C-alpha positions as a printed NumPy array, in Angstrom:
array([[-32.667,   6.24 , -43.022],
       [-33.461,   4.117, -39.876],
       [-30.146,   2.199, -40.668],
       [-28.189,   5.236, -40.64 ],
       [-29.514,   6.381, -37.338],
       [-28.68 ,   2.935, -35.943],
       [-25.118,   3.135, -37.082],
       [-24.898,   6.795, -35.752],
       [-26.032,   5.695, -32.268],
       [-23.732,   2.631, -32.11 ],
       [-20.78 ,   4.889, -33.091],
       [-21.831,   7.445, -30.451],
       [-21.999,   4.702, -27.692],
       [-18.555,   3.544, -28.583],
       [-17.172,   6.932, -28.65 ],
       [-18.625,   7.64 , -25.084],
       [-17.276,   4.626, -23.678],
       [-13.619,   5.223, -24.688],
       [-12.791,   8.082, -22.193],
       [-14.261,   5.834, -19.45 ],
       [-11.716,   3.274, -20.269],
       [ -8.852,   5.747, -20.459],
       [ -9.746,   7.167, -17.002],
       [ -9.922,   3.633, -15.568],
       [ -6.243,   3.124, -16.872],
       [ -5.155,   6.497, -15.366],
       [ -6.677,   5.553, -12.202],
       [ -4.832,   2.196, -12.087],
       [ -1.56 ,   3.843, -12.62 ],
       [ -2.298,   6.554,  -9.921],
       [ -2.98 ,   3.836,  -7.523],
       [  0.053,   2.042,  -8.372],
       [  2.185,   5.013,  -7.997],
       [  0.59 ,   5.608,  -4.419],
       [  1.45 ,   2.17 ,  -3.417],
       [  5.129,   2.52 ,  -4.493],
       [  5.383,   5.898,  -2.873],
       [  4.31 ,   4.255,   0.419],
       [  6.844,   1.518,   0.066],
       [  9.552,   4.001,  -0.727],
       [  8.818,   6.073,   2.305],
       [  9.385,   2.935,   4.626],
       [ 12.791,   2.467,   2.85 ],
       [ 13.743,   6.045,   3.976],
       [ 12.857,   5.549,   7.733],
       [ 15.433,   5.172,  10.567],
       [ 14.219,   2.194,  12.686],
       [ 14.731,   1.642,  16.413],
       [ 15.791,  -1.721,  15.875],
       [ 16.982,  -4.035,  12.738],
       [ 14.453,  -6.786,  13.397],
       [ 10.653,  -7.3  ,  13.578],
       [ 10.228,  -7.569,  17.349],
       [  7.51 , -10.093,  17.101],
       [  8.773, -12.666,  14.6  ],
       [ 12.263, -11.708,  14.418],
       [ 12.425, -10.977,  10.505],
       [ 15.129,  -8.545,   9.56 ],
       [ 13.588,  -5.174,   8.73 ],
       [ 15.65 ,  -5.002,   5.586],
       [ 13.809,  -7.987,   4.149],
       [ 10.642,  -6.007,   3.635],
       [  8.183,  -3.939,   5.889],
       [  4.356,  -4.043,   5.596],
       [  3.613,  -1.621,   8.336],
       [  5.153,   0.566,  11.058],
       [  4.198,   1.58 ,  14.514],
       [  5.529,   4.557,  16.602],
       [  6.271,   3.865,  20.53 ],
       [  8.222,   6.184,  22.702],
       [  9.843,   8.095,  20.082],
       [ 11.002,   5.021,  18.216],
       [  9.833,   3.683,  14.928],
       [  9.376,  -0.017,  14.552],
       [  8.926,  -2.124,  11.272],
       [  6.897,  -5.21 ,  10.826],
       [  6.845,  -7.722,   8.162],
       [  2.899,  -8.113,   8.355],
       [ -0.012,  -6.416,  10.011],
       [ -0.361,  -9.397,  12.26 ],
       [  2.982,  -8.707,  13.779],
       [  2.329,  -5.08 ,  14.274],
       [ -1.095,  -5.867,  15.983],
       [  0.724,  -8.274,  18.508],
       [  3.208,  -5.539,  19.247],
       [  0.416,  -2.87 ,  19.624],
       [ -1.238,  -5.149,  22.428],
       [  1.93 ,  -5.204,  24.768],
       [  4.804,  -2.966,  23.303],
       [  6.78 ,  -3.239,  26.617],
       [  6.736,  -6.988,  26.523],
       [  8.453,  -7.151,  23.099],
       [ 10.831,  -4.278,  23.977],
       [ 12.067,  -5.8  ,  27.348],
       [ 12.441,  -9.208,  25.449],
       [ 14.787,  -7.443,  22.946],
       [ 17.031,  -6.421,  25.82 ]])
């Protein structure tokens, strides 16, 4: 009888853990979809310039982040480039001209 109870407990534990694994897989898919959606949103933006103002990389090569300044949307290849731009946007915009 004790053997049957032990088998039942093991089966119950295994069955309880299965939904957690399914929820974890669903969460991973949802997070991936959100990341893809964010990237797709960058693809649909109209940028004020065609190159990253800090490093000169073409915006079409890939965008990591954006900044809005005086009505324009500026794309950056990395967070570091955006951070540099945010420190002194007029410096980078005047250098562009």
